[in-house]
mmCIF entry with sequence, helices, sheets and N, C-alpha, C, O atoms, coordinates in Angstrom:
data_MODEL
# 
_entry.id   MODEL 
# 
_entity.id                         1 
_entity.type                       polymer 
_entity.pdbx_number_of_molecules   1 
# 
_entity_poly.entity_id                      1 
_entity_poly.type                           'polypeptide(L)' 
_entity_poly.nstd_linkage                   no 
_entity_poly.nstd_monomer                   no 
_entity_poly.pdbx_seq_one_letter_code       
;(UNK)(UNK)(UNK)(UNK)(UNK)(UNK)(UNK)(UNK)(UNK)(UNK)(UNK)(UNK)(UNK)(UNK)(UNK)(UNK)
(UNK)(UNK)(UNK)(UNK)(UNK)(UNK)(UNK)(UNK)(UNK)(UNK)(UNK)(UNK)(UNK)(UNK)(UNK)(UNK)
(UNK)(UNK)(UNK)(UNK)(UNK)(UNK)(UNK)(UNK)(UNK)(UNK)(UNK)(UNK)(UNK)(UNK)(UNK)(UNK)
(UNK)(UNK)(UNK)(UNK)
;
_entity_poly.pdbx_seq_one_letter_code_can   XXXXXXXXXXXXXXXXXXXXXXXXXXXXXXXXXXXXXXXXXXXXXXXXXXXX 
_entity_poly.pdbx_strand_id                 A 
# 
loop_
_entity_poly_seq.entity_id 
_entity_poly_seq.num 
_entity_poly_seq.mon_id 
_entity_poly_seq.hetero 
1 1  UNK n 
1 2  UNK n 
1 3  UNK n 
1 4  UNK n 
1 5  UNK n 
1 6  UNK n 
1 7  UNK n 
1 8  UNK n 
1 9  UNK n 
1 10 UNK n 
1 11 UNK n 
1 12 UNK n 
1 13 UNK n 
1 14 UNK n 
1 15 UNK n 
1 16 UNK n 
1 17 UNK n 
1 18 UNK n 
1 19 UNK n 
1 20 UNK n 
1 21 UNK n 
1 22 UNK n 
1 23 UNK n 
1 24 UNK n 
1 25 UNK n 
1 26 UNK n 
1 27 UNK n 
1 28 UNK n 
1 29 UNK n 
1 30 UNK n 
1 31 UNK n 
1 32 UNK n 
1 33 UNK n 
1 34 UNK n 
1 35 UNK n 
1 36 UNK n 
1 37 UNK n 
1 38 UNK n 
1 39 UNK n 
1 40 UNK n 
1 41 UNK n 
1 42 UNK n 
1 43 UNK n 
1 44 UNK n 
1 45 UNK n 
1 46 UNK n 
1 47 UNK n 
1 48 UNK n 
1 49 UNK n 
1 50 UNK n 
1 51 UNK n 
1 52 UNK n 
# 
_struct_asym.id          A 
_struct_asym.entity_id   1 
# 
loop_
_struct_conf.conf_type_id 
_struct_conf.id 
_struct_conf.pdbx_PDB_helix_id 
_struct_conf.beg_label_comp_id 
_struct_conf.beg_label_asym_id 
_struct_conf.beg_label_seq_id 
_struct_conf.pdbx_beg_PDB_ins_code 
_struct_conf.end_label_comp_id 
_struct_conf.end_label_asym_id 
_struct_conf.end_label_seq_id 
_struct_conf.pdbx_end_PDB_ins_code 
_struct_conf.beg_auth_comp_id 
_struct_conf.beg_auth_asym_id 
_struct_conf.beg_auth_seq_id 
_struct_conf.end_auth_comp_id 
_struct_conf.end_auth_asym_id 
_struct_conf.end_auth_seq_id 
_struct_conf.pdbx_PDB_helix_class 
_struct_conf.details 
_struct_conf.pdbx_PDB_helix_length 
HELX_P HELX_P1 AA1 UNK A 3  ? UNK A 10 ? UNK A 3  UNK A 10 1 ? 8 
HELX_P HELX_P2 AA2 UNK A 12 ? UNK A 20 ? UNK A 12 UNK A 20 1 ? 9 
HELX_P HELX_P3 AA3 UNK A 28 ? UNK A 35 ? UNK A 28 UNK A 35 1 ? 8 
# 
_struct_conf_type.id          HELX_P 
_struct_conf_type.criteria    ? 
_struct_conf_type.reference   ? 
# 
_struct_sheet.id               AA1 
_struct_sheet.type             ? 
_struct_sheet.number_strands   2 
_struct_sheet.details          ? 
# 
_struct_sheet_order.sheet_id     AA1 
_struct_sheet_order.range_id_1   1 
_struct_sheet_order.range_id_2   2 
_struct_sheet_order.offset       ? 
_struct_sheet_order.sense        anti-parallel 
# 
loop_
_struct_sheet_range.sheet_id 
_struct_sheet_range.id 
_struct_sheet_range.beg_label_comp_id 
_struct_sheet_range.beg_label_asym_id 
_struct_sheet_range.beg_label_seq_id 
_struct_sheet_range.pdbx_beg_PDB_ins_code 
_struct_sheet_range.end_label_comp_id 
_struct_sheet_range.end_label_asym_id 
_struct_sheet_range.end_label_seq_id 
_struct_sheet_range.pdbx_end_PDB_ins_code 
_struct_sheet_range.beg_auth_comp_id 
_struct_sheet_range.beg_auth_asym_id 
_struct_sheet_range.beg_auth_seq_id 
_struct_sheet_range.end_auth_comp_id 
_struct_sheet_range.end_auth_asym_id 
_struct_sheet_range.end_auth_seq_id 
AA1 1 UNK A 40 ? UNK A 42 ? UNK A 40 UNK A 42 
AA1 2 UNK A 48 ? UNK A 50 ? UNK A 48 UNK A 50 
# 
loop_
_atom_site.group_PDB 
_atom_site.id 
_atom_site.type_symbol 
_atom_site.label_atom_id 
_atom_site.label_alt_id 
_atom_site.label_comp_id 
_atom_site.label_asym_id 
_atom_site.label_entity_id 
_atom_site.label_seq_id 
_atom_site.pdbx_PDB_ins_code 
_atom_site.Cartn_x 
_atom_site.Cartn_y 
_atom_site.Cartn_z 
_atom_site.occupancy 
_atom_site.B_iso_or_equiv 
_atom_site.pdbx_formal_charge 
_atom_site.auth_seq_id 
_atom_site.auth_comp_id 
_atom_site.auth_asym_id 
_atom_site.auth_atom_id 
_atom_site.pdbx_PDB_model_num 
ATOM 1   N N  . UNK A 1 1  ? 0.887  -1.147 0.051   1.00 0.00 ? 1  UNK A N  1 
ATOM 2   C CA . UNK A 1 1  ? -0.031 0.082  -0.013  1.00 0.00 ? 1  UNK A CA 1 
ATOM 3   C C  . UNK A 1 1  ? 0.943  1.206  0.019   1.00 0.00 ? 1  UNK A C  1 
ATOM 4   O O  . UNK A 1 1  ? 1.972  1.183  0.696   1.00 0.00 ? 1  UNK A O  1 
ATOM 5   N N  . UNK A 1 2  ? 0.551  2.242  -0.784  1.00 0.00 ? 2  UNK A N  1 
ATOM 6   C CA . UNK A 1 2  ? 1.324  3.426  -0.866  1.00 0.00 ? 2  UNK A CA 1 
ATOM 7   C C  . UNK A 1 2  ? 0.949  4.430  0.204   1.00 0.00 ? 2  UNK A C  1 
ATOM 8   O O  . UNK A 1 2  ? -0.127 4.364  0.798   1.00 0.00 ? 2  UNK A O  1 
ATOM 9   N N  . UNK A 1 3  ? 1.852  5.353  0.433   1.00 0.00 ? 3  UNK A N  1 
ATOM 10  C CA . UNK A 1 3  ? 1.520  6.380  1.381   1.00 0.00 ? 3  UNK A CA 1 
ATOM 11  C C  . UNK A 1 3  ? 0.376  7.278  1.000   1.00 0.00 ? 3  UNK A C  1 
ATOM 12  O O  . UNK A 1 3  ? -0.351 7.737  1.880   1.00 0.00 ? 3  UNK A O  1 
ATOM 13  N N  . UNK A 1 4  ? 0.186  7.547  -0.258  1.00 0.00 ? 4  UNK A N  1 
ATOM 14  C CA . UNK A 1 4  ? -0.913 8.300  -0.715  1.00 0.00 ? 4  UNK A CA 1 
ATOM 15  C C  . UNK A 1 4  ? -2.228 7.628  -0.482  1.00 0.00 ? 4  UNK A C  1 
ATOM 16  O O  . UNK A 1 4  ? -3.239 8.284  -0.234  1.00 0.00 ? 4  UNK A O  1 
ATOM 17  N N  . UNK A 1 5  ? -2.221 6.300  -0.561  1.00 0.00 ? 5  UNK A N  1 
ATOM 18  C CA . UNK A 1 5  ? -3.524 5.603  -0.269  1.00 0.00 ? 5  UNK A CA 1 
ATOM 19  C C  . UNK A 1 5  ? -3.862 5.671  1.225   1.00 0.00 ? 5  UNK A C  1 
ATOM 20  O O  . UNK A 1 5  ? -5.020 5.866  1.592   1.00 0.00 ? 5  UNK A O  1 
ATOM 21  N N  . UNK A 1 6  ? -2.870 5.515  2.066   1.00 0.00 ? 6  UNK A N  1 
ATOM 22  C CA . UNK A 1 6  ? -3.066 5.635  3.503   1.00 0.00 ? 6  UNK A CA 1 
ATOM 23  C C  . UNK A 1 6  ? -3.494 7.129  3.846   1.00 0.00 ? 6  UNK A C  1 
ATOM 24  O O  . UNK A 1 6  ? -4.422 7.312  4.633   1.00 0.00 ? 6  UNK A O  1 
ATOM 25  N N  . UNK A 1 7  ? -2.897 8.079  3.325   1.00 0.00 ? 7  UNK A N  1 
ATOM 26  C CA . UNK A 1 7  ? -3.288 9.444  3.610   1.00 0.00 ? 7  UNK A CA 1 
ATOM 27  C C  . UNK A 1 7  ? -4.748 9.706  3.153   1.00 0.00 ? 7  UNK A C  1 
ATOM 28  O O  . UNK A 1 7  ? -5.527 10.361 3.845   1.00 0.00 ? 7  UNK A O  1 
ATOM 29  N N  . UNK A 1 8  ? -5.075 9.173  1.979   1.00 0.00 ? 8  UNK A N  1 
ATOM 30  C CA . UNK A 1 8  ? -6.490 9.385  1.424   1.00 0.00 ? 8  UNK A CA 1 
ATOM 31  C C  . UNK A 1 8  ? -7.457 8.876  2.402   1.00 0.00 ? 8  UNK A C  1 
ATOM 32  O O  . UNK A 1 8  ? -8.456 9.544  2.672   1.00 0.00 ? 8  UNK A O  1 
ATOM 33  N N  . UNK A 1 9  ? -7.219 7.685  2.979   1.00 0.00 ? 9  UNK A N  1 
ATOM 34  C CA . UNK A 1 9  ? -8.178 7.077  3.850   1.00 0.00 ? 9  UNK A CA 1 
ATOM 35  C C  . UNK A 1 9  ? -8.309 7.751  5.178   1.00 0.00 ? 9  UNK A C  1 
ATOM 36  O O  . UNK A 1 9  ? -9.407 8.006  5.671   1.00 0.00 ? 9  UNK A O  1 
ATOM 37  N N  . UNK A 1 10 ? -7.049 8.063  5.804   1.00 0.00 ? 10 UNK A N  1 
ATOM 38  C CA . UNK A 1 10 ? -7.012 8.604  7.141   1.00 0.00 ? 10 UNK A CA 1 
ATOM 39  C C  . UNK A 1 10 ? -7.130 10.044 7.340   1.00 0.00 ? 10 UNK A C  1 
ATOM 40  O O  . UNK A 1 10 ? -7.750 10.542 8.280   1.00 0.00 ? 10 UNK A O  1 
ATOM 41  N N  . UNK A 1 11 ? -6.458 10.768 6.342   1.00 0.00 ? 11 UNK A N  1 
ATOM 42  C CA . UNK A 1 11 ? -6.460 12.228 6.434   1.00 0.00 ? 11 UNK A CA 1 
ATOM 43  C C  . UNK A 1 11 ? -6.751 12.868 5.039   1.00 0.00 ? 11 UNK A C  1 
ATOM 44  O O  . UNK A 1 11 ? -5.856 13.431 4.409   1.00 0.00 ? 11 UNK A O  1 
ATOM 45  N N  . UNK A 1 12 ? -8.041 12.765 4.573   1.00 0.00 ? 12 UNK A N  1 
ATOM 46  C CA . UNK A 1 12 ? -8.327 13.282 3.240   1.00 0.00 ? 12 UNK A CA 1 
ATOM 47  C C  . UNK A 1 12 ? -8.084 14.772 3.066   1.00 0.00 ? 12 UNK A C  1 
ATOM 48  O O  . UNK A 1 12 ? -7.763 15.208 1.960   1.00 0.00 ? 12 UNK A O  1 
ATOM 49  N N  . UNK A 1 13 ? -8.234 15.605 4.172   1.00 0.00 ? 13 UNK A N  1 
ATOM 50  C CA . UNK A 1 13 ? -7.944 16.996 4.035   1.00 0.00 ? 13 UNK A CA 1 
ATOM 51  C C  . UNK A 1 13 ? -6.484 17.307 3.818   1.00 0.00 ? 13 UNK A C  1 
ATOM 52  O O  . UNK A 1 13 ? -6.112 18.159 3.011   1.00 0.00 ? 13 UNK A O  1 
ATOM 53  N N  . UNK A 1 14 ? -5.693 16.609 4.547   1.00 0.00 ? 14 UNK A N  1 
ATOM 54  C CA . UNK A 1 14 ? -4.270 16.795 4.433   1.00 0.00 ? 14 UNK A CA 1 
ATOM 55  C C  . UNK A 1 14 ? -3.790 16.321 2.984   1.00 0.00 ? 14 UNK A C  1 
ATOM 56  O O  . UNK A 1 14 ? -2.967 16.994 2.363   1.00 0.00 ? 14 UNK A O  1 
ATOM 57  N N  . UNK A 1 15 ? -4.267 15.279 2.527   1.00 0.00 ? 15 UNK A N  1 
ATOM 58  C CA . UNK A 1 15 ? -3.863 14.775 1.337   1.00 0.00 ? 15 UNK A CA 1 
ATOM 59  C C  . UNK A 1 15 ? -4.270 15.752 0.124   1.00 0.00 ? 15 UNK A C  1 
ATOM 60  O O  . UNK A 1 15 ? -3.502 15.985 -0.809  1.00 0.00 ? 15 UNK A O  1 
ATOM 61  N N  . UNK A 1 16 ? -5.483 16.265 0.230   1.00 0.00 ? 16 UNK A N  1 
ATOM 62  C CA . UNK A 1 16 ? -5.831 17.179 -0.846  1.00 0.00 ? 16 UNK A CA 1 
ATOM 63  C C  . UNK A 1 16 ? -5.035 18.451 -0.821  1.00 0.00 ? 16 UNK A C  1 
ATOM 64  O O  . UNK A 1 16 ? -4.741 19.054 -1.852  1.00 0.00 ? 16 UNK A O  1 
ATOM 65  N N  . UNK A 1 17 ? -4.689 18.849 0.404   1.00 0.00 ? 17 UNK A N  1 
ATOM 66  C CA . UNK A 1 17 ? -3.829 20.078 0.483   1.00 0.00 ? 17 UNK A CA 1 
ATOM 67  C C  . UNK A 1 17 ? -2.477 19.860 -0.159  1.00 0.00 ? 17 UNK A C  1 
ATOM 68  O O  . UNK A 1 17 ? -2.011 20.655 -0.976  1.00 0.00 ? 17 UNK A O  1 
ATOM 69  N N  . UNK A 1 18 ? -1.874 18.777 0.229   1.00 0.00 ? 18 UNK A N  1 
ATOM 70  C CA . UNK A 1 18 ? -0.543 18.419 -0.385  1.00 0.00 ? 18 UNK A CA 1 
ATOM 71  C C  . UNK A 1 18 ? -0.599 18.165 -1.843  1.00 0.00 ? 18 UNK A C  1 
ATOM 72  O O  . UNK A 1 18 ? 0.296  18.555 -2.592  1.00 0.00 ? 18 UNK A O  1 
ATOM 73  N N  . UNK A 1 19 ? -1.613 17.532 -2.242  1.00 0.00 ? 19 UNK A N  1 
ATOM 74  C CA . UNK A 1 19 ? -1.767 17.221 -3.723  1.00 0.00 ? 19 UNK A CA 1 
ATOM 75  C C  . UNK A 1 19 ? -2.041 18.456 -4.517  1.00 0.00 ? 19 UNK A C  1 
ATOM 76  O O  . UNK A 1 19 ? -1.699 18.480 -5.699  1.00 0.00 ? 19 UNK A O  1 
ATOM 77  N N  . UNK A 1 20 ? -2.623 19.473 -3.973  1.00 0.00 ? 20 UNK A N  1 
ATOM 78  C CA . UNK A 1 20 ? -2.976 20.677 -4.781  1.00 0.00 ? 20 UNK A CA 1 
ATOM 79  C C  . UNK A 1 20 ? -1.775 21.667 -4.830  1.00 0.00 ? 20 UNK A C  1 
ATOM 80  O O  . UNK A 1 20 ? -1.771 22.584 -5.651  1.00 0.00 ? 20 UNK A O  1 
ATOM 81  N N  . UNK A 1 21 ? -0.884 21.501 -4.058  1.00 0.00 ? 21 UNK A N  1 
ATOM 82  C CA . UNK A 1 21 ? 0.351  22.536 -4.000  1.00 0.00 ? 21 UNK A CA 1 
ATOM 83  C C  . UNK A 1 21 ? 1.011  22.421 -5.325  1.00 0.00 ? 21 UNK A C  1 
ATOM 84  O O  . UNK A 1 21 ? 1.206  21.317 -5.833  1.00 0.00 ? 21 UNK A O  1 
ATOM 85  N N  . UNK A 1 22 ? 1.356  23.517 -5.891  1.00 0.00 ? 22 UNK A N  1 
ATOM 86  C CA . UNK A 1 22 ? 2.036  23.685 -7.223  1.00 0.00 ? 22 UNK A CA 1 
ATOM 87  C C  . UNK A 1 22 ? 3.449  23.827 -6.917  1.00 0.00 ? 22 UNK A C  1 
ATOM 88  O O  . UNK A 1 22 ? 3.791  24.298 -5.832  1.00 0.00 ? 22 UNK A O  1 
ATOM 89  N N  . UNK A 1 23 ? 4.314  23.450 -7.803  1.00 0.00 ? 23 UNK A N  1 
ATOM 90  C CA . UNK A 1 23 ? 5.740  23.644 -7.673  1.00 0.00 ? 23 UNK A CA 1 
ATOM 91  C C  . UNK A 1 23 ? 6.088  25.173 -7.933  1.00 0.00 ? 23 UNK A C  1 
ATOM 92  O O  . UNK A 1 23 ? 5.431  25.868 -8.708  1.00 0.00 ? 23 UNK A O  1 
ATOM 93  N N  . UNK A 1 24 ? 7.119  25.604 -7.255  1.00 0.00 ? 24 UNK A N  1 
ATOM 94  C CA . UNK A 1 24 ? 7.460  26.918 -7.490  1.00 0.00 ? 24 UNK A CA 1 
ATOM 95  C C  . UNK A 1 24 ? 8.287  27.066 -8.680  1.00 0.00 ? 24 UNK A C  1 
ATOM 96  O O  . UNK A 1 24 ? 9.223  26.287 -8.856  1.00 0.00 ? 24 UNK A O  1 
ATOM 97  N N  . UNK A 1 25 ? 8.009  28.072 -9.584  1.00 0.00 ? 25 UNK A N  1 
ATOM 98  C CA . UNK A 1 25 ? 8.738  28.212 -10.765 1.00 0.00 ? 25 UNK A CA 1 
ATOM 99  C C  . UNK A 1 25 ? 9.846  29.168 -10.484 1.00 0.00 ? 25 UNK A C  1 
ATOM 100 O O  . UNK A 1 25 ? 9.619  30.262 -9.967  1.00 0.00 ? 25 UNK A O  1 
ATOM 101 N N  . UNK A 1 26 ? 11.091 28.757 -10.828 1.00 0.00 ? 26 UNK A N  1 
ATOM 102 C CA . UNK A 1 26 ? 12.285 29.582 -10.672 1.00 0.00 ? 26 UNK A CA 1 
ATOM 103 C C  . UNK A 1 26 ? 12.727 30.079 -12.028 1.00 0.00 ? 26 UNK A C  1 
ATOM 104 O O  . UNK A 1 26 ? 12.820 29.324 -12.997 1.00 0.00 ? 26 UNK A O  1 
ATOM 105 N N  . UNK A 1 27 ? 13.009 31.421 -12.072 1.00 0.00 ? 27 UNK A N  1 
ATOM 106 C CA . UNK A 1 27 ? 13.563 31.931 -13.314 1.00 0.00 ? 27 UNK A CA 1 
ATOM 107 C C  . UNK A 1 27 ? 14.992 31.654 -13.477 1.00 0.00 ? 27 UNK A C  1 
ATOM 108 O O  . UNK A 1 27 ? 15.634 31.220 -12.521 1.00 0.00 ? 27 UNK A O  1 
ATOM 109 N N  . UNK A 1 28 ? 15.534 31.868 -14.599 1.00 0.00 ? 28 UNK A N  1 
ATOM 110 C CA . UNK A 1 28 ? 16.968 31.652 -14.870 1.00 0.00 ? 28 UNK A CA 1 
ATOM 111 C C  . UNK A 1 28 ? 17.817 32.521 -13.969 1.00 0.00 ? 28 UNK A C  1 
ATOM 112 O O  . UNK A 1 28 ? 18.873 32.068 -13.529 1.00 0.00 ? 28 UNK A O  1 
ATOM 113 N N  . UNK A 1 29 ? 17.407 33.768 -13.666 1.00 0.00 ? 29 UNK A N  1 
ATOM 114 C CA . UNK A 1 29 ? 18.132 34.632 -12.926 1.00 0.00 ? 29 UNK A CA 1 
ATOM 115 C C  . UNK A 1 29 ? 18.144 34.120 -11.435 1.00 0.00 ? 29 UNK A C  1 
ATOM 116 O O  . UNK A 1 29 ? 19.176 34.243 -10.774 1.00 0.00 ? 29 UNK A O  1 
ATOM 117 N N  . UNK A 1 30 ? 17.056 33.570 -10.916 1.00 0.00 ? 30 UNK A N  1 
ATOM 118 C CA . UNK A 1 30 ? 16.952 33.022 -9.582  1.00 0.00 ? 30 UNK A CA 1 
ATOM 119 C C  . UNK A 1 30 ? 17.987 31.855 -9.442  1.00 0.00 ? 30 UNK A C  1 
ATOM 120 O O  . UNK A 1 30 ? 18.715 31.758 -8.454  1.00 0.00 ? 30 UNK A O  1 
ATOM 121 N N  . UNK A 1 31 ? 18.008 31.016 -10.441 1.00 0.00 ? 31 UNK A N  1 
ATOM 122 C CA . UNK A 1 31 ? 18.933 29.920 -10.462 1.00 0.00 ? 31 UNK A CA 1 
ATOM 123 C C  . UNK A 1 31 ? 20.393 30.279 -10.402 1.00 0.00 ? 31 UNK A C  1 
ATOM 124 O O  . UNK A 1 31 ? 21.173 29.671 -9.669  1.00 0.00 ? 31 UNK A O  1 
ATOM 125 N N  . UNK A 1 32 ? 20.781 31.357 -11.246 1.00 0.00 ? 32 UNK A N  1 
ATOM 126 C CA . UNK A 1 32 ? 22.135 31.829 -11.291 1.00 0.00 ? 32 UNK A CA 1 
ATOM 127 C C  . UNK A 1 32 ? 22.448 32.404 -9.972  1.00 0.00 ? 32 UNK A C  1 
ATOM 128 O O  . UNK A 1 32 ? 23.576 32.218 -9.514  1.00 0.00 ? 32 UNK A O  1 
ATOM 129 N N  . UNK A 1 33 ? 21.571 33.087 -9.304  1.00 0.00 ? 33 UNK A N  1 
ATOM 130 C CA . UNK A 1 33 ? 21.755 33.734 -7.990  1.00 0.00 ? 33 UNK A CA 1 
ATOM 131 C C  . UNK A 1 33 ? 22.039 32.660 -6.956  1.00 0.00 ? 33 UNK A C  1 
ATOM 132 O O  . UNK A 1 33 ? 22.942 32.792 -6.129  1.00 0.00 ? 33 UNK A O  1 
ATOM 133 N N  . UNK A 1 34 ? 21.229 31.564 -7.019  1.00 0.00 ? 34 UNK A N  1 
ATOM 134 C CA . UNK A 1 34 ? 21.448 30.529 -5.978  1.00 0.00 ? 34 UNK A CA 1 
ATOM 135 C C  . UNK A 1 34 ? 22.717 29.733 -6.123  1.00 0.00 ? 34 UNK A C  1 
ATOM 136 O O  . UNK A 1 34 ? 23.249 29.194 -5.152  1.00 0.00 ? 34 UNK A O  1 
ATOM 137 N N  . UNK A 1 35 ? 23.236 29.661 -7.451  1.00 0.00 ? 35 UNK A N  1 
ATOM 138 C CA . UNK A 1 35 ? 24.475 28.965 -7.822  1.00 0.00 ? 35 UNK A CA 1 
ATOM 139 C C  . UNK A 1 35 ? 25.707 29.758 -7.635  1.00 0.00 ? 35 UNK A C  1 
ATOM 140 O O  . UNK A 1 35 ? 26.804 29.204 -7.709  1.00 0.00 ? 35 UNK A O  1 
ATOM 141 N N  . UNK A 1 36 ? 25.583 31.119 -7.379  1.00 0.00 ? 36 UNK A N  1 
ATOM 142 C CA . UNK A 1 36 ? 26.744 32.024 -7.557  1.00 0.00 ? 36 UNK A CA 1 
ATOM 143 C C  . UNK A 1 36 ? 27.838 31.758 -6.486  1.00 0.00 ? 36 UNK A C  1 
ATOM 144 O O  . UNK A 1 36 ? 28.995 32.098 -6.732  1.00 0.00 ? 36 UNK A O  1 
ATOM 145 N N  . UNK A 1 37 ? 27.532 31.186 -5.351  1.00 0.00 ? 37 UNK A N  1 
ATOM 146 C CA . UNK A 1 37 ? 28.602 31.015 -4.350  1.00 0.00 ? 37 UNK A CA 1 
ATOM 147 C C  . UNK A 1 37 ? 29.534 29.886 -4.637  1.00 0.00 ? 37 UNK A C  1 
ATOM 148 O O  . UNK A 1 37 ? 30.605 29.871 -4.029  1.00 0.00 ? 37 UNK A O  1 
ATOM 149 N N  . UNK A 1 38 ? 29.252 28.919 -5.506  1.00 0.00 ? 38 UNK A N  1 
ATOM 150 C CA . UNK A 1 38 ? 30.093 27.837 -5.822  1.00 0.00 ? 38 UNK A CA 1 
ATOM 151 C C  . UNK A 1 38 ? 30.542 27.863 -7.251  1.00 0.00 ? 38 UNK A C  1 
ATOM 152 O O  . UNK A 1 38 ? 30.124 28.702 -8.050  1.00 0.00 ? 38 UNK A O  1 
ATOM 153 N N  . UNK A 1 39 ? 31.418 26.907 -7.560  1.00 0.00 ? 39 UNK A N  1 
ATOM 154 C CA . UNK A 1 39 ? 31.941 26.824 -8.927  1.00 0.00 ? 39 UNK A CA 1 
ATOM 155 C C  . UNK A 1 39 ? 31.290 25.720 -9.754  1.00 0.00 ? 39 UNK A C  1 
ATOM 156 O O  . UNK A 1 39 ? 31.303 24.560 -9.344  1.00 0.00 ? 39 UNK A O  1 
ATOM 157 N N  . UNK A 1 40 ? 30.732 26.053 -10.890 1.00 0.00 ? 40 UNK A N  1 
ATOM 158 C CA . UNK A 1 40 ? 29.980 25.036 -11.622 1.00 0.00 ? 40 UNK A CA 1 
ATOM 159 C C  . UNK A 1 40 ? 30.648 25.039 -13.086 1.00 0.00 ? 40 UNK A C  1 
ATOM 160 O O  . UNK A 1 40 ? 31.249 26.028 -13.504 1.00 0.00 ? 40 UNK A O  1 
ATOM 161 N N  . UNK A 1 41 ? 30.501 23.890 -13.812 1.00 0.00 ? 41 UNK A N  1 
ATOM 162 C CA . UNK A 1 41 ? 30.896 23.880 -15.135 1.00 0.00 ? 41 UNK A CA 1 
ATOM 163 C C  . UNK A 1 41 ? 29.959 22.932 -15.949 1.00 0.00 ? 41 UNK A C  1 
ATOM 164 O O  . UNK A 1 41 ? 29.286 22.067 -15.388 1.00 0.00 ? 41 UNK A O  1 
ATOM 165 N N  . UNK A 1 42 ? 29.947 23.117 -17.181 1.00 0.00 ? 42 UNK A N  1 
ATOM 166 C CA . UNK A 1 42 ? 29.083 22.143 -18.017 1.00 0.00 ? 42 UNK A CA 1 
ATOM 167 C C  . UNK A 1 42 ? 29.863 20.890 -18.370 1.00 0.00 ? 42 UNK A C  1 
ATOM 168 O O  . UNK A 1 42 ? 31.029 20.987 -18.754 1.00 0.00 ? 42 UNK A O  1 
ATOM 169 N N  . UNK A 1 43 ? 29.277 19.760 -18.257 1.00 0.00 ? 43 UNK A N  1 
ATOM 170 C CA . UNK A 1 43 ? 29.945 18.466 -18.454 1.00 0.00 ? 43 UNK A CA 1 
ATOM 171 C C  . UNK A 1 43 ? 29.805 18.172 -20.041 1.00 0.00 ? 43 UNK A C  1 
ATOM 172 O O  . UNK A 1 43 ? 29.112 18.912 -20.740 1.00 0.00 ? 43 UNK A O  1 
ATOM 173 N N  . UNK A 1 44 ? 30.406 17.203 -20.509 1.00 0.00 ? 44 UNK A N  1 
ATOM 174 C CA . UNK A 1 44 ? 30.248 16.865 -21.875 1.00 0.00 ? 44 UNK A CA 1 
ATOM 175 C C  . UNK A 1 44 ? 28.865 16.567 -22.293 1.00 0.00 ? 44 UNK A C  1 
ATOM 176 O O  . UNK A 1 44 ? 28.508 16.795 -23.449 1.00 0.00 ? 44 UNK A O  1 
ATOM 177 N N  . UNK A 1 45 ? 28.086 16.079 -21.426 1.00 0.00 ? 45 UNK A N  1 
ATOM 178 C CA . UNK A 1 45 ? 26.697 15.691 -21.809 1.00 0.00 ? 45 UNK A CA 1 
ATOM 179 C C  . UNK A 1 45 ? 25.713 16.899 -21.712 1.00 0.00 ? 45 UNK A C  1 
ATOM 180 O O  . UNK A 1 45 ? 24.531 16.801 -22.042 1.00 0.00 ? 45 UNK A O  1 
ATOM 181 N N  . UNK A 1 46 ? 26.306 18.096 -21.216 1.00 0.00 ? 46 UNK A N  1 
ATOM 182 C CA . UNK A 1 46 ? 25.498 19.275 -21.226 1.00 0.00 ? 46 UNK A CA 1 
ATOM 183 C C  . UNK A 1 46 ? 24.957 19.652 -19.885 1.00 0.00 ? 46 UNK A C  1 
ATOM 184 O O  . UNK A 1 46 ? 24.428 20.747 -19.697 1.00 0.00 ? 46 UNK A O  1 
ATOM 185 N N  . UNK A 1 47 ? 25.090 18.730 -18.938 1.00 0.00 ? 47 UNK A N  1 
ATOM 186 C CA . UNK A 1 47 ? 24.549 19.002 -17.499 1.00 0.00 ? 47 UNK A CA 1 
ATOM 187 C C  . UNK A 1 47 ? 25.500 19.934 -16.761 1.00 0.00 ? 47 UNK A C  1 
ATOM 188 O O  . UNK A 1 47 ? 26.711 19.924 -16.981 1.00 0.00 ? 47 UNK A O  1 
ATOM 189 N N  . UNK A 1 48 ? 24.939 20.703 -15.919 1.00 0.00 ? 48 UNK A N  1 
ATOM 190 C CA . UNK A 1 48 ? 25.736 21.590 -15.121 1.00 0.00 ? 48 UNK A CA 1 
ATOM 191 C C  . UNK A 1 48 ? 26.085 20.854 -13.839 1.00 0.00 ? 48 UNK A C  1 
ATOM 192 O O  . UNK A 1 48 ? 25.210 20.332 -13.149 1.00 0.00 ? 48 UNK A O  1 
ATOM 193 N N  . UNK A 1 49 ? 27.430 20.816 -13.518 1.00 0.00 ? 49 UNK A N  1 
ATOM 194 C CA . UNK A 1 49 ? 27.897 20.022 -12.364 1.00 0.00 ? 49 UNK A CA 1 
ATOM 195 C C  . UNK A 1 49 ? 28.721 20.979 -11.535 1.00 0.00 ? 49 UNK A C  1 
ATOM 196 O O  . UNK A 1 49 ? 29.307 21.927 -12.057 1.00 0.00 ? 49 UNK A O  1 
ATOM 197 N N  . UNK A 1 50 ? 28.764 20.711 -10.162 1.00 0.00 ? 50 UNK A N  1 
ATOM 198 C CA . UNK A 1 50 ? 29.525 21.462 -9.244  1.00 0.00 ? 50 UNK A CA 1 
ATOM 199 C C  . UNK A 1 50 ? 30.893 20.909 -9.221  1.00 0.00 ? 50 UNK A C  1 
ATOM 200 O O  . UNK A 1 50 ? 31.115 19.703 -9.115  1.00 0.00 ? 50 UNK A O  1 
ATOM 201 N N  . UNK A 1 51 ? 31.889 21.896 -9.333  1.00 0.00 ? 51 UNK A N  1 
ATOM 202 C CA . UNK A 1 51 ? 33.272 21.624 -9.443  1.00 0.00 ? 51 UNK A CA 1 
ATOM 203 C C  . UNK A 1 51 ? 33.906 21.607 -7.961  1.00 0.00 ? 51 UNK A C  1 
ATOM 204 O O  . UNK A 1 51 ? 34.547 20.641 -7.547  1.00 0.00 ? 51 UNK A O  1 
ATOM 205 N N  . UNK A 1 52 ? 33.687 22.670 -7.267  1.00 0.00 ? 52 UNK A N  1 
ATOM 206 C CA . UNK A 1 52 ? 34.217 22.833 -5.896  1.00 0.00 ? 52 UNK A CA 1 
ATOM 207 C C  . UNK A 1 52 ? 33.086 23.020 -4.891  1.00 0.00 ? 52 UNK A C  1 
ATOM 208 O O  . UNK A 1 52 ? 33.341 23.171 -3.696  1.00 0.00 ? 52 UNK A O  1 
# 
């Protein structure tokens, strides 16, 4: 049995509140600001990885 099934049965109000929450959209500027304190580089696959 999954956690969501247990929550639906025992706490339907809590489940609906958690389920309806939307993800926060971050802009590119916000992401750069959050990453500014460390060193990052692009790997050969194109992903951004932390160096130090």
